[in-house]
N, CA, C, O and CB atoms as a CASP TS submission, in Angstrom:
PFRMAT TS
TARGET T0000
AUTHOR 0000-0000-0000
METHOD Language model
MODEL 1
PARENT N/A
ATOM      1  N   MET     1       0.850  -1.042  -0.023  1.00  0.00           N
ATOM      2  CA  MET     1       0.188   0.060   0.047  1.00  0.00           C
ATOM      3  C   MET     1       0.974   1.271  -0.078  1.00  0.00           C
ATOM      4  O   MET     1       1.963   1.409   0.641  1.00  0.00           O
ATOM      5  CB  MET     1      -0.484   0.048   1.125  1.00  0.00           C
ATOM      6  N   PRO     2       0.589   2.297  -1.040  1.00  0.00           N
ATOM      7  CA  PRO     2       1.507   3.530  -1.074  1.00  0.00           C
ATOM      8  C   PRO     2       1.328   4.281   0.111  1.00  0.00           C
ATOM      9  O   PRO     2       0.249   4.254   0.702  1.00  0.00           O
ATOM     10  CB  PRO     2       1.258   4.456  -2.264  1.00  0.00           C
ATOM     11  N   ALA     3       2.397   5.023   0.559  1.00  0.00           N
ATOM     12  CA  ALA     3       2.153   6.107   1.792  1.00  0.00           C
ATOM     13  C   ALA     3       1.247   7.207   1.405  1.00  0.00           C
ATOM     14  O   ALA     3       1.250   7.613   0.243  1.00  0.00           O
ATOM     15  CB  ALA     3       3.540   6.834   2.285  1.00  0.00           C
ATOM     16  N   ARG     4       0.572   7.650   2.187  1.00  0.00           N
ATOM     17  CA  ARG     4      -0.442   8.800   2.059  1.00  0.00           C
ATOM     18  C   ARG     4       0.223  10.046   2.198  1.00  0.00           C
ATOM     19  O   ARG     4       1.217  10.174   2.914  1.00  0.00           O
ATOM     20  CB  ARG     4      -1.562   8.747   3.093  1.00  0.00           C
ATOM     21  N   ASP     5      -0.299  10.993   1.524  1.00  0.00           N
ATOM     22  CA  ASP     5       0.234  12.332   1.684  1.00  0.00           C
ATOM     23  C   ASP     5      -0.830  13.082   2.714  1.00  0.00           C
ATOM     24  O   ASP     5      -1.948  13.496   2.407  1.00  0.00           O
ATOM     25  CB  ASP     5       0.379  13.105   0.155  1.00  0.00           C
ATOM     26  N   ASN     6      -0.217  13.146   3.961  1.00  0.00           N
ATOM     27  CA  ASN     6      -1.067  13.591   5.146  1.00  0.00           C
ATOM     28  C   ASN     6      -1.116  14.990   5.276  1.00  0.00           C
ATOM     29  O   ASN     6      -1.966  15.511   5.997  1.00  0.00           O
ATOM     30  CB  ASN     6      -0.589  13.056   6.430  1.00  0.00           C
ATOM     31  N   PHE     7      -0.163  15.750   4.556  1.00  0.00           N
ATOM     32  CA  PHE     7      -0.217  17.295   4.831  1.00  0.00           C
ATOM     33  C   PHE     7      -0.833  17.945   3.512  1.00  0.00           C
ATOM     34  O   PHE     7      -0.487  17.504   2.416  1.00  0.00           O
ATOM     35  CB  PHE     7       1.377  17.961   5.167  1.00  0.00           C
ATOM     36  N   HIS     8      -1.750  19.001   3.616  1.00  0.00           N
ATOM     37  CA  HIS     8      -2.045  19.639   2.578  1.00  0.00           C
ATOM     38  C   HIS     8      -2.271  21.098   3.117  1.00  0.00           C
ATOM     39  O   HIS     8      -2.279  21.350   4.321  1.00  0.00           O
ATOM     40  CB  HIS     8      -3.174  18.984   1.864  1.00  0.00           C
ATOM     41  N   SER     9      -2.459  22.067   2.105  1.00  0.00           N
ATOM     42  CA  SER     9      -2.518  23.400   2.425  1.00  0.00           C
ATOM     43  C   SER     9      -1.381  23.969   3.288  1.00  0.00           C
ATOM     44  O   SER     9      -1.444  24.437   4.424  1.00  0.00           O
ATOM     45  CB  SER     9      -3.730  23.608   3.043  1.00  0.00           C
ATOM     46  N   LEU    10      -0.322  23.814   2.466  1.00  0.00           N
ATOM     47  CA  LEU    10       1.111  24.065   3.118  1.00  0.00           C
ATOM     48  C   LEU    10       1.203  25.637   2.802  1.00  0.00           C
ATOM     49  O   LEU    10       0.892  26.127   1.717  1.00  0.00           O
ATOM     50  CB  LEU    10       2.519  23.061   2.359  1.00  0.00           C
ATOM     51  N   MET    11       1.655  26.321   3.860  1.00  0.00           N
ATOM     52  CA  MET    11       2.085  27.626   3.782  1.00  0.00           C
ATOM     53  C   MET    11       3.357  27.917   4.607  1.00  0.00           C
ATOM     54  O   MET    11       3.699  27.189   5.539  1.00  0.00           O
ATOM     55  CB  MET    11       1.001  28.474   4.186  1.00  0.00           C
ATOM     56  N   ARG    12       4.064  29.049   4.209  1.00  0.00           N
ATOM     57  CA  ARG    12       5.414  29.285   4.793  1.00  0.00           C
ATOM     58  C   ARG    12       5.311  30.741   5.299  1.00  0.00           C
ATOM     59  O   ARG    12       5.003  31.632   4.506  1.00  0.00           O
ATOM     60  CB  ARG    12       6.662  29.065   3.692  1.00  0.00           C
ATOM     61  N   ILE    13       5.568  31.013   6.638  1.00  0.00           N
ATOM     62  CA  ILE    13       5.932  32.323   7.274  1.00  0.00           C
ATOM     63  C   ILE    13       7.185  32.472   7.744  1.00  0.00           C
ATOM     64  O   ILE    13       7.383  32.169   8.920  1.00  0.00           O
ATOM     65  CB  ILE    13       5.157  32.622   8.308  1.00  0.00           C
ATOM     66  N   GLY    14       8.254  32.951   6.953  1.00  0.00           N
ATOM     67  CA  GLY    14       9.718  32.912   7.651  1.00  0.00           C
ATOM     68  C   GLY    14      10.094  31.701   7.335  1.00  0.00           C
ATOM     69  O   GLY    14       9.964  31.208   6.214  1.00  0.00           O
ATOM     70  N   PRO    15      10.687  31.037   8.514  1.00  0.00           N
ATOM     71  CA  PRO    15      11.447  29.611   8.499  1.00  0.00           C
ATOM     72  C   PRO    15      10.576  28.699   8.981  1.00  0.00           C
ATOM     73  O   PRO    15      10.955  27.549   9.204  1.00  0.00           O
ATOM     74  CB  PRO    15      12.759  29.500   9.358  1.00  0.00           C
ATOM     75  N   VAL    16       8.943  29.206   9.265  1.00  0.00           N
ATOM     76  CA  VAL    16       8.306  28.343   9.731  1.00  0.00           C
ATOM     77  C   VAL    16       7.210  27.640   8.661  1.00  0.00           C
ATOM     78  O   VAL    16       6.561  28.431   7.977  1.00  0.00           O
ATOM     79  CB  VAL    16       7.808  28.928  10.863  1.00  0.00           C
ATOM     80  N   GLN    17       7.027  26.553   8.522  1.00  0.00           N
ATOM     81  CA  GLN    17       6.002  26.103   7.567  1.00  0.00           C
ATOM     82  C   GLN    17       4.749  25.338   8.274  1.00  0.00           C
ATOM     83  O   GLN    17       4.944  24.534   9.186  1.00  0.00           O
ATOM     84  CB  GLN    17       6.708  25.141   6.513  1.00  0.00           C
ATOM     85  N   ILE    18       3.652  25.599   7.862  1.00  0.00           N
ATOM     86  CA  ILE    18       2.437  25.359   8.467  1.00  0.00           C
ATOM     87  C   ILE    18       1.658  24.324   7.379  1.00  0.00           C
ATOM     88  O   ILE    18       1.550  24.623   6.190  1.00  0.00           O
ATOM     89  CB  ILE    18       1.651  26.828   8.775  1.00  0.00           C
ATOM     90  N   GLY    19       1.187  23.203   7.888  1.00  0.00           N
ATOM     91  CA  GLY    19       0.394  22.312   7.275  1.00  0.00           C
ATOM     92  C   GLY    19      -0.809  21.817   7.906  1.00  0.00           C
ATOM     93  O   GLY    19      -0.957  21.795   9.128  1.00  0.00           O
ATOM     94  N   THR    20      -1.758  21.380   6.979  1.00  0.00           N
ATOM     95  CA  THR    20      -3.046  20.966   7.638  1.00  0.00           C
ATOM     96  C   THR    20      -2.966  19.528   7.484  1.00  0.00           C
ATOM     97  O   THR    20      -2.345  19.024   6.548  1.00  0.00           O
ATOM     98  CB  THR    20      -4.410  21.593   6.999  1.00  0.00           C
ATOM     99  N   TYR    21      -3.691  18.713   8.540  1.00  0.00           N
ATOM    100  CA  TYR    21      -3.566  17.192   8.343  1.00  0.00           C
ATOM    101  C   TYR    21      -4.910  16.871   9.135  1.00  0.00           C
ATOM    102  O   TYR    21      -5.535  17.734   9.752  1.00  0.00           O
ATOM    103  CB  TYR    21      -2.030  16.405   9.016  1.00  0.00           C
ATOM    104  N   ARG    22      -5.243  15.678   9.059  1.00  0.00           N
ATOM    105  CA  ARG    22      -6.321  14.883   9.875  1.00  0.00           C
ATOM    106  C   ARG    22      -5.428  13.923  11.059  1.00  0.00           C
ATOM    107  O   ARG    22      -4.419  13.268  10.799  1.00  0.00           O
ATOM    108  CB  ARG    22      -7.323  13.781   8.681  1.00  0.00           C
ATOM    109  N   ASP    23      -5.990  14.021  12.197  1.00  0.00           N
ATOM    110  CA  ASP    23      -5.429  13.224  13.183  1.00  0.00           C
ATOM    111  C   ASP    23      -5.879  11.862  13.267  1.00  0.00           C
ATOM    112  O   ASP    23      -6.729  11.581  12.422  1.00  0.00           O
ATOM    113  CB  ASP    23      -5.610  13.793  14.352  1.00  0.00           C
ATOM    114  N   ARG    24      -5.523  10.869  14.108  1.00  0.00           N
ATOM    115  CA  ARG    24      -6.008   9.317  14.035  1.00  0.00           C
ATOM    116  C   ARG    24      -7.499   9.362  14.202  1.00  0.00           C
ATOM    117  O   ARG    24      -8.088   8.375  13.760  1.00  0.00           O
ATOM    118  CB  ARG    24      -5.329   8.300  15.265  1.00  0.00           C
ATOM    119  N   TYR    25      -8.331  10.430  14.822  1.00  0.00           N
ATOM    120  CA  TYR    25      -9.473  10.521  15.054  1.00  0.00           C
ATOM    121  C   TYR    25     -10.477  11.165  13.968  1.00  0.00           C
ATOM    122  O   TYR    25     -11.702  11.216  14.080  1.00  0.00           O
ATOM    123  CB  TYR    25      -9.435  11.084  16.150  1.00  0.00           C
ATOM    124  N   GLY    26      -9.771  11.603  12.989  1.00  0.00           N
ATOM    125  CA  GLY    26     -10.356  12.400  12.080  1.00  0.00           C
ATOM    126  C   GLY    26     -10.631  13.774  12.165  1.00  0.00           C
ATOM    127  O   GLY    26     -11.363  14.426  11.420  1.00  0.00           O
ATOM    128  N   HIS    27      -9.931  14.190  13.212  1.00  0.00           N
ATOM    129  CA  HIS    27     -10.157  15.637  13.371  1.00  0.00           C
ATOM    130  C   HIS    27      -9.108  16.436  12.455  1.00  0.00           C
ATOM    131  O   HIS    27      -8.075  15.840  12.150  1.00  0.00           O
ATOM    132  CB  HIS    27     -10.004  16.049  14.946  1.00  0.00           C
ATOM    133  N   THR    28      -9.299  17.691  12.015  1.00  0.00           N
ATOM    134  CA  THR    28      -8.513  18.579  11.406  1.00  0.00           C
ATOM    135  C   THR    28      -7.530  19.073  12.370  1.00  0.00           C
ATOM    136  O   THR    28      -7.947  19.414  13.477  1.00  0.00           O
ATOM    137  CB  THR    28      -9.272  19.607  10.821  1.00  0.00           C
ATOM    138  N   LYS    29      -6.284  19.158  12.106  1.00  0.00           N
ATOM    139  CA  LYS    29      -5.112  19.918  13.030  1.00  0.00           C
ATOM    140  C   LYS    29      -4.205  20.472  12.131  1.00  0.00           C
ATOM    141  O   LYS    29      -4.085  20.014  10.994  1.00  0.00           O
ATOM    142  CB  LYS    29      -4.241  18.947  14.064  1.00  0.00           C
ATOM    143  N   HIS    30      -3.594  21.359  12.514  1.00  0.00           N
ATOM    144  CA  HIS    30      -2.474  22.322  12.183  1.00  0.00           C
ATOM    145  C   HIS    30      -1.256  22.164  12.749  1.00  0.00           C
ATOM    146  O   HIS    30      -1.044  22.195  13.961  1.00  0.00           O
ATOM    147  CB  HIS    30      -2.783  23.559  12.475  1.00  0.00           C
ATOM    148  N   ALA    31      -0.270  21.956  11.708  1.00  0.00           N
ATOM    149  CA  ALA    31       0.891  21.724  12.518  1.00  0.00           C
ATOM    150  C   ALA    31       1.849  22.866  12.162  1.00  0.00           C
ATOM    151  O   ALA    31       1.642  23.346  11.048  1.00  0.00           O
ATOM    152  CB  ALA    31       1.523  20.281  12.268  1.00  0.00           C
ATOM    153  N   ALA    32       2.926  23.443  12.915  1.00  0.00           N
ATOM    154  CA  ALA    32       3.639  24.466  12.570  1.00  0.00           C
ATOM    155  C   ALA    32       5.123  24.036  13.090  1.00  0.00           C
ATOM    156  O   ALA    32       5.449  23.755  14.243  1.00  0.00           O
ATOM    157  CB  ALA    32       3.019  25.793  13.157  1.00  0.00           C
ATOM    158  N   VAL    33       5.800  24.059  12.106  1.00  0.00           N
ATOM    159  CA  VAL    33       7.150  23.368  12.084  1.00  0.00           C
ATOM    160  C   VAL    33       8.389  24.451  11.735  1.00  0.00           C
ATOM    161  O   VAL    33       8.288  25.062  10.671  1.00  0.00           O
ATOM    162  CB  VAL    33       7.093  22.131  10.910  1.00  0.00           C
ATOM    163  N   CYS    34       9.398  24.675  12.479  1.00  0.00           N
ATOM    164  CA  CYS    34      10.559  25.560  12.228  1.00  0.00           C
ATOM    165  C   CYS    34      11.449  24.714  11.371  1.00  0.00           C
ATOM    166  O   CYS    34      11.822  23.614  11.777  1.00  0.00           O
ATOM    167  CB  CYS    34      11.303  26.069  13.580  1.00  0.00           C
ATOM    168  N   THR    35      11.832  25.218  10.109  1.00  0.00           N
ATOM    169  CA  THR    35      12.737  24.429   9.144  1.00  0.00           C
ATOM    170  C   THR    35      14.244  25.020   9.346  1.00  0.00           C
ATOM    171  O   THR    35      15.216  24.699   8.663  1.00  0.00           O
ATOM    172  CB  THR    35      12.195  24.615   7.482  1.00  0.00           C
ATOM    173  N   ALA    36      14.238  25.769  10.213  1.00  0.00           N
ATOM    174  CA  ALA    36      15.854  26.282  10.395  1.00  0.00           C
ATOM    175  C   ALA    36      16.782  25.265  10.930  1.00  0.00           C
ATOM    176  O   ALA    36      16.243  24.456  11.685  1.00  0.00           O
ATOM    177  CB  ALA    36      16.002  27.529  11.445  1.00  0.00           C
ATOM    178  N   ASP    37      17.993  25.115  10.730  1.00  0.00           N
ATOM    179  CA  ASP    37      18.857  24.224  11.072  1.00  0.00           C
ATOM    180  C   ASP    37      19.221  24.234  12.666  1.00  0.00           C
ATOM    181  O   ASP    37      19.691  25.218  13.236  1.00  0.00           O
ATOM    182  CB  ASP    37      19.980  24.444  10.211  1.00  0.00           C
ATOM    183  N   ARG    38      18.894  22.825  13.378  1.00  0.00           N
ATOM    184  CA  ARG    38      19.131  22.761  14.706  1.00  0.00           C
ATOM    185  C   ARG    38      18.096  23.508  15.529  1.00  0.00           C
ATOM    186  O   ARG    38      18.330  23.585  16.735  1.00  0.00           O
ATOM    187  CB  ARG    38      20.434  23.236  14.949  1.00  0.00           C
ATOM    188  N   CYS    39      16.953  24.087  15.048  1.00  0.00           N
ATOM    189  CA  CYS    39      16.083  24.399  15.819  1.00  0.00           C
ATOM    190  C   CYS    39      15.053  23.483  16.612  1.00  0.00           C
ATOM    191  O   CYS    39      14.958  23.516  17.838  1.00  0.00           O
ATOM    192  CB  CYS    39      15.590  25.131  15.178  1.00  0.00           C
ATOM    193  N   GLY    40      14.304  22.674  15.799  1.00  0.00           N
ATOM    194  CA  GLY    40      13.629  21.791  16.225  1.00  0.00           C
ATOM    195  C   GLY    40      12.367  21.914  16.996  1.00  0.00           C
ATOM    196  O   GLY    40      11.792  21.080  17.696  1.00  0.00           O
ATOM    197  N   TRP    41      12.083  23.076  16.725  1.00  0.00           N
ATOM    198  CA  TRP    41      10.444  23.641  17.189  1.00  0.00           C
ATOM    199  C   TRP    41       9.325  23.081  16.362  1.00  0.00           C
ATOM    200  O   TRP    41       9.428  22.999  15.138  1.00  0.00           O
ATOM    201  CB  TRP    41      10.239  25.356  16.996  1.00  0.00           C
ATOM    202  N   SER    42       8.236  22.686  17.029  1.00  0.00           N
ATOM    203  CA  SER    42       7.216  22.253  16.382  1.00  0.00           C
ATOM    204  C   SER    42       5.814  22.052  17.088  1.00  0.00           C
ATOM    205  O   SER    42       5.863  21.482  18.178  1.00  0.00           O
ATOM    206  CB  SER    42       7.648  21.167  15.868  1.00  0.00           C
ATOM    207  N   ALA    43       4.839  22.357  16.721  1.00  0.00           N
ATOM    208  CA  ALA    43       3.510  22.587  17.588  1.00  0.00           C
ATOM    209  C   ALA    43       2.433  22.109  16.840  1.00  0.00           C
ATOM    210  O   ALA    43       2.484  22.179  15.612  1.00  0.00           O
ATOM    211  CB  ALA    43       3.196  24.099  17.970  1.00  0.00           C
ATOM    212  N   ASP    44       1.412  21.606  17.443  1.00  0.00           N
ATOM    213  CA  ASP    44       0.065  21.295  16.735  1.00  0.00           C
ATOM    214  C   ASP    44      -1.031  22.240  17.191  1.00  0.00           C
ATOM    215  O   ASP    44      -1.089  22.524  18.388  1.00  0.00           O
ATOM    216  CB  ASP    44      -0.415  19.796  17.027  1.00  0.00           C
ATOM    217  N   PHE    45      -1.789  22.682  16.445  1.00  0.00           N
ATOM    218  CA  PHE    45      -2.911  23.718  16.797  1.00  0.00           C
ATOM    219  C   PHE    45      -4.323  23.019  16.251  1.00  0.00           C
ATOM    220  O   PHE    45      -4.300  22.150  15.380  1.00  0.00           O
ATOM    221  CB  PHE    45      -2.599  25.331  15.983  1.00  0.00           C
ATOM    222  N   SER    46      -5.372  23.428  16.773  1.00  0.00           N
ATOM    223  CA  SER    46      -6.689  22.974  16.335  1.00  0.00           C
ATOM    224  C   SER    46      -7.289  24.200  15.304  1.00  0.00           C
ATOM    225  O   SER    46      -8.126  23.906  14.450  1.00  0.00           O
ATOM    226  CB  SER    46      -7.698  22.692  17.744  1.00  0.00           C
ATOM    227  N   SER    47      -6.859  25.404  15.437  1.00  0.00           N
ATOM    228  CA  SER    47      -7.102  26.329  14.262  1.00  0.00           C
ATOM    229  C   SER    47      -5.974  26.868  13.602  1.00  0.00           C
ATOM    230  O   SER    47      -4.855  27.012  14.094  1.00  0.00           O
ATOM    231  CB  SER    47      -7.862  27.430  14.635  1.00  0.00           C
ATOM    232  N   ARG    48      -6.355  27.171  12.400  1.00  0.00           N
ATOM    233  CA  ARG    48      -5.268  27.588  11.403  1.00  0.00           C
ATOM    234  C   ARG    48      -4.553  28.951  11.844  1.00  0.00           C
ATOM    235  O   ARG    48      -3.333  29.120  11.838  1.00  0.00           O
ATOM    236  CB  ARG    48      -5.935  27.783   9.908  1.00  0.00           C
ATOM    237  N   SER    49      -5.493  29.877  12.220  1.00  0.00           N
ATOM    238  CA  SER    49      -5.202  31.193  12.904  1.00  0.00           C
ATOM    239  C   SER    49      -3.957  31.064  14.051  1.00  0.00           C
ATOM    240  O   SER    49      -2.929  31.740  14.086  1.00  0.00           O
ATOM    241  CB  SER    49      -6.641  31.710  13.648  1.00  0.00           C
ATOM    242  N   ALA    50      -4.320  30.121  14.861  1.00  0.00           N
ATOM    243  CA  ALA    50      -3.335  29.959  16.074  1.00  0.00           C
ATOM    244  C   ALA    50      -2.056  29.534  15.681  1.00  0.00           C
ATOM    245  O   ALA    50      -1.051  29.966  16.244  1.00  0.00           O
ATOM    246  CB  ALA    50      -3.804  28.967  17.099  1.00  0.00           C
ATOM    247  N   ALA    51      -1.999  28.518  14.528  1.00  0.00           N
ATOM    248  CA  ALA    51      -0.821  28.112  13.871  1.00  0.00           C
ATOM    249  C   ALA    51      -0.106  29.119  13.153  1.00  0.00           C
ATOM    250  O   ALA    51       1.118  29.050  13.253  1.00  0.00           O
ATOM    251  CB  ALA    51      -1.094  27.118  13.027  1.00  0.00           C
ATOM    252  N   GLN    52      -0.581  30.046  12.446  1.00  0.00           N
ATOM    253  CA  GLN    52      -0.296  31.425  11.968  1.00  0.00           C
ATOM    254  C   GLN    52       0.348  32.423  12.917  1.00  0.00           C
ATOM    255  O   GLN    52       1.390  33.001  12.611  1.00  0.00           O
ATOM    256  CB  GLN    52      -1.523  32.005  11.535  1.00  0.00           C
ATOM    257  N   LEU    53      -0.307  32.630  14.123  1.00  0.00           N
ATOM    258  CA  LEU    53       0.138  33.531  14.880  1.00  0.00           C
ATOM    259  C   LEU    53       1.423  33.000  15.551  1.00  0.00           C
ATOM    260  O   LEU    53       2.365  33.786  15.653  1.00  0.00           O
ATOM    261  CB  LEU    53      -0.891  33.938  15.759  1.00  0.00           C
ATOM    262  N   ALA    54       1.570  31.557  16.088  1.00  0.00           N
ATOM    263  CA  ALA    54       2.680  30.888  16.477  1.00  0.00           C
ATOM    264  C   ALA    54       3.943  31.078  15.306  1.00  0.00           C
ATOM    265  O   ALA    54       5.138  31.169  15.587  1.00  0.00           O
ATOM    266  CB  ALA    54       2.213  29.363  16.716  1.00  0.00           C
ATOM    267  N   ALA    55       3.455  31.105  14.173  1.00  0.00           N
ATOM    268  CA  ALA    55       4.788  31.077  13.204  1.00  0.00           C
ATOM    269  C   ALA    55       5.181  32.493  13.058  1.00  0.00           C
ATOM    270  O   ALA    55       6.320  32.713  12.648  1.00  0.00           O
ATOM    271  CB  ALA    55       4.531  30.403  11.626  1.00  0.00           C
ATOM    272  N   ARG    56       4.490  33.375  13.303  1.00  0.00           N
ATOM    273  CA  ARG    56       4.735  35.141  13.139  1.00  0.00           C
ATOM    274  C   ARG    56       5.633  35.202  14.401  1.00  0.00           C
ATOM    275  O   ARG    56       6.734  35.748  14.341  1.00  0.00           O
ATOM    276  CB  ARG    56       3.085  36.377  13.279  1.00  0.00           C
ATOM    277  N   THR    57       5.211  34.697  15.435  1.00  0.00           N
ATOM    278  CA  THR    57       6.018  35.285  16.847  1.00  0.00           C
ATOM    279  C   THR    57       7.139  34.289  17.374  1.00  0.00           C
ATOM    280  O   THR    57       7.752  34.545  18.410  1.00  0.00           O
ATOM    281  CB  THR    57       4.871  35.485  18.216  1.00  0.00           C
ATOM    282  N   HIS    58       7.394  33.105  16.601  1.00  0.00           N
ATOM    283  CA  HIS    58       8.307  32.215  16.704  1.00  0.00           C
ATOM    284  C   HIS    58       9.618  32.832  16.566  1.00  0.00           C
ATOM    285  O   HIS    58       9.852  33.454  15.530  1.00  0.00           O
ATOM    286  CB  HIS    58       8.082  31.222  15.829  1.00  0.00           C
ATOM    287  N   ARG    59      10.529  32.740  17.499  1.00  0.00           N
ATOM    288  CA  ARG    59      12.041  33.110  17.409  1.00  0.00           C
ATOM    289  C   ARG    59      12.815  31.872  17.661  1.00  0.00           C
ATOM    290  O   ARG    59      12.530  31.130  18.601  1.00  0.00           O
ATOM    291  CB  ARG    59      12.493  34.253  18.480  1.00  0.00           C
ATOM    292  N   CYS    60      13.865  31.615  16.774  1.00  0.00           N
ATOM    293  CA  CYS    60      14.829  30.564  16.928  1.00  0.00           C
ATOM    294  C   CYS    60      15.662  31.034  18.015  1.00  0.00           C
ATOM    295  O   CYS    60      15.975  32.196  18.276  1.00  0.00           O
ATOM    296  CB  CYS    60      15.635  30.249  15.654  1.00  0.00           C
ATOM    297  N   THR    61      16.019  29.811  18.696  1.00  0.00           N
ATOM    298  CA  THR    61      16.967  30.307  19.972  1.00  0.00           C
ATOM    299  C   THR    61      18.447  30.045  19.552  1.00  0.00           C
ATOM    300  O   THR    61      19.412  30.586  20.090  1.00  0.00           O
ATOM    301  CB  THR    61      16.632  29.399  21.496  1.00  0.00           C
ATOM    302  N   VAL    62      18.506  29.186  18.567  1.00  0.00           N
ATOM    303  CA  VAL    62      19.775  28.491  17.930  1.00  0.00           C
ATOM    304  C   VAL    62      20.627  29.860  17.380  1.00  0.00           C
ATOM    305  O   VAL    62      20.027  30.727  16.744  1.00  0.00           O
ATOM    306  CB  VAL    62      19.304  27.264  16.508  1.00  0.00           C
ATOM    307  N   ARG    63      21.862  29.960  17.636  1.00  0.00           N
ATOM    308  CA  ARG    63      22.649  30.998  17.192  1.00  0.00           C
ATOM    309  C   ARG    63      23.935  30.746  16.382  1.00  0.00           C
ATOM    310  O   ARG    63      24.619  31.695  15.999  1.00  0.00           O
ATOM    311  CB  ARG    63      22.957  31.685  18.271  1.00  0.00           C
TER
END
């Protein structure tokens, strides 16, 4: 069985990428992930606006 493409509606705000997916219970969730080297920050949100706010306010601590 081929792997499913779980994320859709991808957008990027600075180094943070936001994607929409369905969890194992069928609920729509939004993941925000920092793509900067050695940052490792990520979070799941129930609304897209919350994920966008987190992406706009995220500051990488890696220097």
